[in-house]
C-alpha positions as YAML, in Angstrom:
chain: A
units: angstrom
residues:
- id: 1
  name: MET
  ca: [36.89, -56.13, -25.60]
- id: 2
  name: GLY
  ca: [38.83, -53.15, -26.75]
- id: 3
  name: GLY
  ca: [41.91, -51.68, -28.27]
- id: 4
  name: GLY
  ca: [43.78, -48.51, -29.02]
- id: 5
  name: LYS
  ca: [46.90, -47.05, -27.45]
- id: 6
  name: TYR
  ca: [46.95, -46.86, -23.67]
- id: 7
  name: PHE
  ca: [50.55, -46.32, -22.54]
- id: 8
  name: CYS
  ca: [51.98, -43.56, -24.71]
- id: 9
  name: ASP
  ca: [55.47, -42.33, -24.04]
- id: 10
  name: LYS
  ca: [56.19, -38.65, -24.60]
- id: 11
  name: GLU
  ca: [57.37, -39.12, -28.20]
- id: 12
  name: GLU
  ca: [54.44, -41.35, -29.16]
- id: 13
  name: LEU
  ca: [51.97, -38.89, -27.68]
- id: 14
  name: LYS
  ca: [53.58, -36.06, -29.62]
- id: 15
  name: LYS
  ca: [53.33, -38.02, -32.87]
- id: 16
  name: ILE
  ca: [49.69, -39.03, -32.31]
- id: 17
  name: ARG
  ca: [48.69, -35.47, -31.51]
- id: 18
  name: GLN
  ca: [50.51, -34.21, -34.58]
- id: 19
  name: GLU
  ca: [48.68, -36.78, -36.72]
- id: 20
  name: ILE
  ca: [45.31, -35.75, -35.29]
- id: 21
  name: TYR
  ca: [46.15, -32.08, -35.82]
- id: 22
  name: TYR
  ca: [47.17, -32.49, -39.46]
- id: 23
  name: ASN
  ca: [44.62, -35.15, -40.37]
- id: 24
  name: ASN
  ca: [41.64, -34.30, -38.20]
- id: 25
  name: LYS
  ca: [39.10, -34.95, -40.96]
- id: 26
  name: ASP
  ca: [40.40, -38.49, -41.37]
- id: 27
  name: PHE
  ca: [40.49, -38.96, -37.59]
- id: 28
  name: VAL
  ca: [36.88, -37.81, -37.20]
- id: 29
  name: ARG
  ca: [35.82, -40.03, -40.11]
- id: 30
  name: LEU
  ca: [37.37, -43.06, -38.39]
- id: 31
  name: LEU
  ca: [35.46, -42.34, -35.19]
- id: 32
  name: GLN
  ca: [32.23, -42.09, -37.20]
- id: 33
  name: ILE
  ca: [32.55, -45.41, -39.01]
- id: 34
  name: LYS
  ca: [29.32, -47.28, -38.39]
- id: 35
  name: SER
  ca: [30.93, -50.49, -37.10]
- id: 36
  name: PHE
  ca: [33.20, -48.56, -34.70]
- id: 37
  name: LYS
  ca: [30.28, -46.60, -33.27]
- id: 38
  name: GLU
  ca: [28.12, -49.72, -32.98]
- id: 39
  name: HIS
  ca: [30.79, -51.68, -31.12]
- id: 40
  name: TYR
  ca: [32.63, -49.03, -29.11]
- id: 41
  name: LYS
  ca: [30.61, -45.79, -29.18]
- id: 42
  name: ASN
  ca: [33.60, -43.45, -28.73]
- id: 43
  name: LEU
  ca: [37.26, -43.00, -27.92]
- id: 44
  name: GLN
  ca: [38.35, -42.81, -24.29]
- id: 45
  name: GLY
  ca: [41.43, -41.61, -22.41]
- id: 46
  name: ASP
  ca: [42.60, -39.36, -19.62]
- id: 47
  name: LYS
  ca: [43.15, -35.74, -20.57]
- id: 48
  name: SER
  ca: [46.42, -33.88, -20.16]
- id: 49
  name: LYS
  ca: [46.28, -30.99, -17.73]
- id: 50
  name: VAL
  ca: [48.85, -29.12, -19.81]
- id: 51
  name: LEU
  ca: [48.64, -29.03, -23.58]
- id: 52
  name: ASP
  ca: [51.30, -27.76, -25.96]
- id: 53
  name: PRO
  ca: [50.53, -24.16, -26.97]
- id: 54
  name: GLU
  ca: [50.21, -25.12, -30.63]
- id: 55
  name: TYR
  ca: [47.24, -27.37, -29.81]
- id: 56
  name: LYS
  ca: [45.39, -25.28, -27.22]
- id: 57
  name: SER
  ca: [43.08, -23.49, -29.64]
- id: 58
  name: PHE
  ca: [42.66, -26.62, -31.78]
- id: 59
  name: ALA
  ca: [41.44, -28.50, -28.70]
- id: 60
  name: GLN
  ca: [38.22, -26.51, -28.90]
- id: 61
  name: GLU
  ca: [37.59, -28.04, -32.32]
- id: 62
  name: GLN
  ca: [38.97, -31.49, -31.46]
- id: 63
  name: PRO
  ca: [39.00, -32.14, -27.68]
- id: 64
  name: LEU
  ca: [40.51, -35.61, -28.14]
- id: 65
  name: ILE
  ca: [43.86, -34.03, -28.99]
- id: 66
  name: ALA
  ca: [44.23, -33.42, -25.25]
- id: 67
  name: ASN
  ca: [44.06, -37.15, -24.51]
- id: 68
  name: LYS
  ca: [47.06, -38.89, -22.98]
- id: 69
  name: GLN
  ca: [45.60, -42.23, -24.05]
- id: 70
  name: PHE
  ca: [43.48, -43.30, -26.99]
- id: 71
  name: TRP
  ca: [41.49, -46.42, -26.20]
- id: 72
  name: TYR
  ca: [38.05, -47.89, -26.70]
- id: 73
  name: TYR
  ca: [36.18, -50.80, -25.21]
- id: 74
  name: ALA
  ca: [32.92, -52.69, -25.34]
- id: 75
  name: ASN
  ca: [31.22, -54.52, -22.52]
- id: 76
  name: VAL
  ca: [30.44, -58.04, -23.63]
- id: 77
  name: SER
  ca: [28.12, -60.25, -21.65]
- id: 78
  name: ARG
  ca: [29.21, -63.53, -20.14]
- id: 79
  name: LYS
  ca: [26.46, -65.19, -22.18]
- id: 80
  name: ASP
  ca: [27.98, -63.87, -25.41]
- id: 81
  name: ILE
  ca: [31.52, -64.86, -24.44]
- id: 82
  name: MET
  ca: [30.41, -68.34, -23.49]
- id: 83
  name: GLY
  ca: [28.17, -68.70, -26.55]
- id: 84
  name: ASP
  ca: [28.84, -70.68, -29.66]
- id: 85
  name: LYS
  ca: [29.30, -67.49, -31.73]
- id: 86
  name: VAL
  ca: [32.15, -66.04, -29.67]
- id: 87
  name: ASP
  ca: [34.55, -66.32, -32.60]
- id: 88
  name: THR
  ca: [32.27, -64.18, -34.76]
- id: 89
  name: LEU
  ca: [31.76, -61.69, -31.93]
- id: 90
  name: VAL
  ca: [35.49, -61.27, -31.34]
- id: 91
  name: LEU
  ca: [36.20, -60.95, -35.05]
- id: 92
  name: GLN
  ca: [33.50, -58.27, -35.50]
- id: 93
  name: HIS
  ca: [34.93, -56.23, -32.63]
- id: 94
  name: PHE
  ca: [38.47, -56.67, -33.89]
- id: 95
  name: LYS
  ca: [37.53, -55.55, -37.41]
- id: 96
  name: ALA
  ca: [35.66, -52.51, -36.07]
- id: 97
  name: GLY
  ca: [38.85, -51.28, -34.36]
- id: 98
  name: ILE
  ca: [41.29, -51.86, -37.23]
- id: 99
  name: PRO
  ca: [40.95, -48.45, -38.95]
- id: 100
  name: LEU
  ca: [41.54, -46.47, -35.76]
- id: 101
  name: ASN
  ca: [44.38, -48.74, -34.65]
- id: 102
  name: ARG
  ca: [45.98, -48.33, -38.06]
- id: 103
  name: PHE
  ca: [45.75, -44.53, -37.72]
- id: 104
  name: LEU
  ca: [47.41, -44.64, -34.28]
- id: 105
  name: MET
  ca: [50.12, -47.10, -35.28]
- id: 106
  name: GLU
  ca: [50.97, -45.18, -38.47]
- id: 107
  name: ALA
  ca: [51.25, -42.01, -36.40]
- id: 108
  name: ILE
  ca: [53.87, -43.50, -34.08]
- id: 109
  name: SER
  ca: [55.84, -45.45, -36.66]
...
């Protein structure tokens, strides 16, 4: 199970990076939320080989600004998916991703 933003067009990527740059404390706080860390550990995504000059030095402080994608996932066992508590499991994972998804969606809207 997972979520985030995988296919970012050029404009969306620009907006997400700008949001991370200007609101890095909030971004870091979202990644440190206990339920997010328990379910997903961290944020994933391929890195850009070329980064806008305005973000190059900031990337040392916040390496995720170089991402081209911003996604997260959790491996869930077949036993859990087939179990009688799958609805609770899915809901817990969904809720854990809401704050970060909201951050990403607000950035691009």
